[in-house]
N, C-alpha and C positions, 0 to 999 in steps of 0.2 A: 653611458656613465653620464651622472649629473655634475655639470659645474659648475662651482661659487667663486664667483668675485669678489675678492677682500678687498677692500680699499682702507686709508687711515686718513685724516685729519691733520692739516699742517699747523692748525692751529690748538692754542690749548684751550684744551676740553675745560667744559664748566662743570663737568660732574666730579663728584666728591670720590677720590681714590679715598677708598676705606676698606681694610683688612675685616672683614667677620669671619675669620678661621678663630675657633677655640678647641681644645680636648677635654674628655672626661675622665680625670686620674690621670698616673704621670707613672713612669718606669718603678714597676715593683720591686721592691726589697725581699730580704730572707735568701735569694742564691746569686753570692756574687757574679760567678762569672756572666751568668742572664742579667744580670742587674747589669752591668759595663755596656753590654751590648745593647738593650735598650734605653739605656743613657743618652749613647751614640746617636742612635737613630729618631729619639725624641728630642734632641737638639736641633738634627738636621730639618725633623718636619717644622720646628721654631712653633707651636701657637701662640697668640695673640693674648689669648685668656686660659683660662683655665677654673676645674671645678671638680670635685671631690665626693661625688656622689654614689654611693656602693663599693667605695675603697675599700671596707674591710671583707669583702665579698673577694677580690683580686688580690686581699695579701692576707693568707690565713695564717690564723692565729694572732694578730696584731689588734689592738683597740685603737680602731681609727677614727676620727673626726665626729662619729655619732655622740650626740648629745651622751645618750645616754652612757656611751662608753669611755667618755670623759668625766663625767661624773654620774658614776655607776648606783653610789646609793643615795636615792634623790628624798630622804628623810632626814641627813644629814645637811648641817649649816654651810648653804651656798658663801659665805664669804670666809671660810677657810679656807687657804689656799693647800691645807694638807686635803681636802676630803676631794679635788681634783687628779685624776691621771692624763697628765701630759704626754709623758715618755713617751708611747712611740710614733704619737702623729709629729712628736720634735722631733723624732730622728729622720719620718717619712721625710717631711718638708724642710727637714736642713740639706736633703740630697738634692732639692730645687736648685740648678744652678743659673738660670735664671730670672735675677731676683727682680726685673722687671715686669714679667710677666704678670697682667692683672688675672687676681684671684678671687670669684666668685664663692665665699665660703658658706656650705649649706649647712644651717642649722636645724637638723633633724634627725631625721633614722636611714639606714639601708632598706633593703626593701627586704620582707619575709614572707617567705613562698610556705613556710612550717607549717601557718594554719593556725598557730596561738598568739601570735599577735602582741606579745606583750612589749616590745618595745614600740610599738606603731601606736600604742592607744595614747588618749590625746593626757597630757602632764596631770596629776593631781589638783596641781598650782599654778596657773599660769604666769603670775606673777613674778612666783620662784622660778620658776621655769624661765620665763625672759632673764631675769637677773642673772641666774646662771651663761644664759647665752652670753652676755652683757661682758662676763667675766672671762669667757672662753677668747671672745675675738679682741678684746684686752691686753691676755695674755700672747695674742696671734698678730695681733696690730700695731701696740703699743710698748712690749716689753713689758707688761707687768707680769709680777713673781717669777722671773726669770725668763722670759719670753722672749718673742722673738718681733722683727720690725717686716712683715712682709708689706706685700703692694695689694690690701683685700680693699677692693672698689664696690663691692657689691655682701651684700649679707642677705641669704634665702634662705625666708622661715619656711619650713618643714619643704615636702615634696611630694607633687603630687596628692595633694589631700581628697581629691575624687579616683584614686586608685582603691577602689575598697573592696578586700578587705589588709590587700598586702604592705599598703603605706601608711592608712590611716583608718582604725577603727570607728572613730567617732562620726559625728554628723557634720555637714558643711556648715551649720552656723557655729558646731561648736569650735570647725576651724577659723572662722572668720573672727570670734571672738579673741582667740590665740592670736591670730594675725593684728588684731589691734593691739593687744598687747604688746607684744614682743617689737613691735613698729615703736612706740610711744617709750619704750622704754633703749632702745636701740637707738633709735633716731635722735635722741635728745642727748646719749652717750659718745653718740657717731655720727657728728652732722656733716661731716665731711665724703658719708658711705652713701653708696644708695643703697635700700633697704627695701627689697620687692617679693615677690612670689614667684614660685613651681606652681601653677595651680592646677595644668589641665594637661591630662593623658587620653582620656577616650577619646576618640576620633569623633564620634558622635553627638559630644556636648551633652550628654547624661545631665536630662535636666535642669539643663539651659546654665551651667554652672559660671559657663563664661561671665554672661549678662549679671549672674546671681552675685560674681564678686565683684564686679565694677560697682554694683548698686549696694555691697557691704562697705566698698570703701567710702563711698559719698553719705553714707547713713554715718560712719564714724571718722568724718572728717580727715580721709587721707589720700595722699597723691600718694600712688606706692610709684618709687624711685624706678622699677621696672618691672613689667609682667612678663612669664617667661612660661615656655609653650614645651610640651614632647608631641613630633608630629615625624611618624613612620610612613613611606607610600612608596609606588613602583616607576611615579612619574615626577621629576623632578619640577614642573608648575605646578605640583600640587602645593610643597612647600610656598612657591610664591602665592597661590592664591589664599593659606590660610595666613600666610602673614600679614597680606594686606588684606584681608579681613578685617582681623584682629587691631592693626591698626587704624583701621575707620572706627572703629568700636571707642578705641581709645579718646579717637577724634569727639564722637561723639558725646563724651562723659567729662570734657575738657581736659583731660588729662596730655595734652600738649606735648609736653617734654616728659613722660616717661617711657626709657626705653622698652621697645618690645624686644625678648631675645628668644631665637630658637633652639634649647640648652641640651635636648637630645631630637637628632633627627639621624635617618641613615635608609638606606633602602631596605625595606620591611615590610609586614605587611598592612593594609589599611585596617584592620581589625584583627583581633586575637580568637581563639577559637580552637574549638578539639584537636583540628589539624596540627599547630601550633604556629611556627612563624614560619611562614612559607618565604620569607627569605633566606630560609637557611640553607649554607654555603655559597648564598650569593657572594660575600665577600672576595670568593676563591675566583670570581669571573669579573674579568674587563668590566662589564657590565656597571659593577658598584665602582667603580672608578669614574666612571664617566657620568654616573648616575649625580657620585658629591661633587666633583666638578662643574657640574652643569648648575645644583643646587646653588653653592657658593656664589658662582655667578650672577646668577639670577638674584639672588639674595644681597648683593651689593646694592643696587640700584633701588631698594624701599628705604626711604625717609626714613622711618620711623624705626628698623631694626639697626639697633648698633652693636649687634655680636652675636655669632651663634656659635653653638658649641657641639662638636661631633661627639657621637659615643659610640667606642669609646676605646680607651690604651687596655691591653691588657691580651687574653687570647681566647676571647669566648668566641660565639658564632657572630658575632657582629663585631670585631676588633680587628684593629688595622694589621695586627699579626696573628701567626698560625704557629703549629708544628707540623712540620714534615717531614718524613725516614727518620724523629726523632732530633730533628734541627729546628730552630728557632729562625722562623723569614718574617720576608714582610709580603704580604696580600697587595695584590693590584692596587685596589684601591687606597692603599697608604701613599702611590705613586699619583695618583690622581688627587689629593692633599696635597703633600709635597710641592706638585707644580706648580699651584694655586699660592702657597705659603712663596715659593721663589721669586714668582711674579711680584707677588705684596712686597718682598722685602727688597728686591733690587728694581724699583722703580720709583721716580720721586713723585709721577702726576699721570695723570689719566689721556688716554690719546682714545678716540672718540673713534666708532671701526663702523664700517658701509658694507654690507654685504644683501646678499640677495635670502631672504629670511626662508629660514627652516626653524619649524616648529624642533626638531630632532639635532639644533645644532646652534651649542651657545658659543661667543668670544666675549675677550676682553684682553686688554692689553694697555702698555704705561711703556712711558718712555726711561729711558736710563738717563745717568747722572752724566753720560759720556756723550749724549745724543744718540743712542741706541732705541732699540726698541724688543719688550717680549711681548707675547700673543699667547694667552692661551686658547685653544681651539678643544671644544667639548662636545663629541659626537654620542649622542645615546641613540639605540637602536635607529640608526641614519642609512641610508640607500648608498652605494657607491657614491665615489662623489672627485672630482679634479679640484682640489684647491688651487687658485691662481692669487697670491698674496701680491700688493704691489709693494716693491722695493726701490721703489726712488729714494736714491736721496743714502742708499744701502749699500756695502760692497759685499757682504757674504749674511748665510742665512744657515743657523743651527738649529736641528729640529732635534726632538726625543719624544718617546711616545710611549703610551702603556696601550697596545694592542689588542686583536682577539687570542691570535695567538702570545702568549706572556714569555714575555722573554725581558730580565731586569738589567741585560744588558743596554738594549735599547732605551730604559730609562733611565740609565747612568750615565750613556758614553751619547748614542744616537747618532749622527751622520750629519754633513753638510749638502745643501740643496742647492744647485748650479743653477744659475741664472740662463734659461736657453736663449738660443737665437738671438743673442745682442739683448733682450727683451731685459727690459728693467723690473720684469713679476719672476717671481720665487712659485713654482710649481711640485706640489706634492699629491698622492692619490690617497682617499681612503677607501679600504675596499669592503664595504658595508659594516652593518653591527654598532657595536661599539667601540670608544679608544677617545683618548687623550693628550693631545698635541702640545708639546712647547714651544715654541720655535724662539730663539735669542737672533736678534737683525745687529748687524753692526755697521756702524758708521763708514 
C-alpha cells in the first residue's frame, strides 16, 4: 500500500482563497413536499453562483427565463409592460432564500431537441431583441414594473450558438452581430454588470470559433466581461487544461480583465454520438463525486477563472438528485460538491499543502476562524494508499467520506481518527478506486 505524507505550512498562504462553485438551476416548484426537501438540500449545498439555463425543461408547464417566454409575441410593443409575462419567473425566483447569491441571467432560449427550432432562431430584429432584454433585466435587477432587486452580476447573451441547430439556427456571423448589438444596449443600461457570452460547447472547437469570437469582439470594439465554456470529460485535469488554454487566449487578445467561466461541466463524454452520453448513470457512482471535487480543487488555482457552474439541479442523468424506490435521494456527487462548499464556507484563508504528488489525488485546505483546519482530499481512480496527515498543534481529527461502497451516514456523520502511538500525525486508509474525504482538525 502506497503511503502519502501530507504536510501543511504554518505560514499564511499567498494563494487566493477563492470559491468557484456554482450550480445551474434551483429547487423545482410544482410539488410542495418535493420542493421543501429540495430547498433544504440546496441551502446545504450553498452554491456561490447561480444560473438558469433550461429551467423550463426542469419545471414543466412554467414559462421561465427564456426571452421568448417572457416576451412571447415579438411583434408587440416592447415598451409596453403589458406585453411581458413575468409571473412564472417572478414566482420561481421569489423562492430563492439566499439573496446574496450571484446570478448569471441567461438571455436566450432553452435547448430545443424537437428539430423545429422556432425559439432558437435568430430574432427578427436584433435591436428590438436587445431592448426587450434590457427591460427584462430592469425588472429583475432594478425592480422596474413591479419587479425584484436580485443580485444579478452577469448577463449571458444567448447560449452556445455553436450548438446547431438545437440552440441557435443562425450562422456564427449572425450571432456576433447579435452579441455586439445586445452588449452595447445592455452595457449602457447596466454598467455595473458583467456582460458576456456562453459561446462554446463543441469540444473539438468546430470551425475555430474560439478564436473567431475573440476576433469578433476586437472587430466590434467589445471587451467582454466574461467568456463562458461548456466542457464535459472523464478526467478532472482535462477541464483544467481547457481553462488554462482559454485563459491564455484571453491574454493574447488583451482581455486581461475578462473572466473565464466554465458554466457547464461534469463527468461526461468527450464527445456526443449515436451511443449517447456514456456518462449515463455515472452520477450514481462515487467516481462522479471524486471527479467533481477534484475538478473544483484544480479550478481554484486558475487565475483567470472567477466562477465555475456545475450542471445541474433536477433529476436528470447528470443531476445531484435522483429517484430511488420512489423516493427522492441525493447522489454521491451531491456530497462531493457539498464537501467543497463546506470547506469554502468554513475557512477564512488558504493553507498550503505539500504531499507526494499523485496525478489521481487532489488536496485543498483552509484555516478556520478558531484556528482549526479543514482539508478536502479527492482520490479519482487512485490506488490503495495510507494517508498520514500532519496534525501538529491539533487535538483531534474528524473525517467524513464518500466512498465506493456508498453510505450516506459516512457523508453525514463520519468518525474520529486517533493519533497513533503518541504521534502528531493522523492516519487513514484509502482502499483504491474513487473517494472524497473531508477532514476537520480541531486545535
